[in-house]
C-alpha positions, 0 to 999 in steps of 0.5 A, spaced: 643 639 111 646 635 105 650 641 102 653 643 109 655 636 110 658 636 103 662 642 105 664 640 111 667 634 108 671 638 103 674 642 108 676 636 112 679 633 106 683 639 104 685 640 112 687 632 111 691 634 105 695 639 108 697 635 114 699 630 109 703 635 105 706 637 111 708 630 113 711 629 106 715 636 107 718 633 114 720 626 112 723 629 105 727 634 108 729 630 114 732 625 109 736 630 105 739 634 111 740 628 115 743 624 109 748 630 107 750 631 115 752 624 115 757 625 109 759 632 112 759 637 118 760 643 113 754 647 115 754 651 108 753 644 104 747 642 109 744 649 108 744 649 100 742 641 100 736 642 105 734 649 101 734 645 094 730 640 097 725 644 100 724 648 094 724 642 089 720 638 093 715 644 094 715 645 087 714 638 085 708 637 090 705 643 087 706 641 080 703 634 081 697 636 085 696 641 079 696 636 074 692 631 078 686 636 080 686 639 073 685 632 070 679 631 075 676 637 073 677 636 066 673 629 067 668 632 072 666 637 066 666 631 061 661 627 065 657 633 066 657 635 058 655 628 057 649 628 062 647 635 058 646 631 052 642 625 055 638 630 058 636 633 051 635 627 048 631 623 053 629 628 059 623 623 061 628 617 061 633 622 066 627 623 070 626 616 071 633 614 072 634 620 078 627 617 081 630 610 081 636 613 085 632 616 090 628 609 091 635 606 092 637 611 097 630 609 101 625 613 099 618 611 096 616 610 089 611 616 089 616 621 093 622 619 089 618 621 083 616 627 086 623 629 088 626 628 082 621 632 078 621 638 082 629 638 083 629 637 075 625 643 074 629 647 078 636 645 075 636 638 072 644 638 071 645 640 078 640 634 080 643 629 076 650 631 077 650 631 084 645 624 085 648 620 079 655 623 079 657 626 085 659 632 082 657 640 083 657 643 076 657 650 079 663 648 084 668 644 080 675 643 084 680 648 083 687 646 081 690 652 083 688 652 090 690 645 091 697 646 088 698 652 092 696 648 098 700 643 097 706 647 096 705 651 102 704 645 107 710 642 104 714 648 105 711 649 112 713 641 114 720 642 111 722 648 115 722 644 122 728 639 120 731 645 116 732 649 121 733 644 126 739 641 123 742 649 122 741 652 128 743 646 133 750 645 136 754 641 131 756 636 136 748 634 137 744 637 131 743 630 128 740 627 134 736 633 136 734 633 129 732 626 129 728 627 135 724 633 133 722 630 126 720 624 130 716 628 135 713 632 129 711 626 125 707 623 131 703 629 131 702 629 124 700 622 124 695 623 130 692 629 126 691 625 120 688 619 123 683 624 127 681 627 121 680 621 118 676 617 124 682 612 124 685 609 130 691 613 132 696 609 135 697 605 128 697 611 124 703 614 129 707 608 129 707 608 122 709 615 121 714 615 126 717 608 123 717 611 116 721 617 118 726 613 122 727 609 117 728 614 112 733 618 116 737 612 118 738 610 111 740 617 108 744 618 114 748 611 113 748 612 105 751 619 106 756 617 112 759 611 107 759 616 101 
């Protein structure tokens, strides 16, 4: 039951990360194309700027996520290796430590001792890593999965403002792009709050305000330049 709950939490975290990545793509690309549109009405210039921003942002997100998750994976492996050393040097002490963890979680002393002994007979490393370190030595985080997930979600988010600014009539494309971006940010704000079990209205308002300020500032800078 606990394992299923952990897997569900992992899936929700991945989904939430994907939503946030898409959100970043929307805001970043919208800021670029709106800013350039404030400086020029030339469609080709906006196209090149938006495409460059999309590619650079996706690669940056993917690379950053790869480095971050790789560091996390290295840390997880290091703590598991340290735990292996402690098990070799003081097995009885580690059984006692594991039993104390279960006692702190509400089990009786006798039951905690029995559970600790049984689990460590089956897989001492896995038992300690899960209870003490919150790590599954058989399922380390995958930096490549995280990297590609971030790249894809960022790119998908970027498509909305990128296509909006290019496909809309020149006279109204900035206004329509702003409207579509704010609507999309309201949706991603709602979804991220829902997945995290947080209040939805503040999340939506924050998301929309940040996106609106980004586009206002970049458009103003582009227009002045």
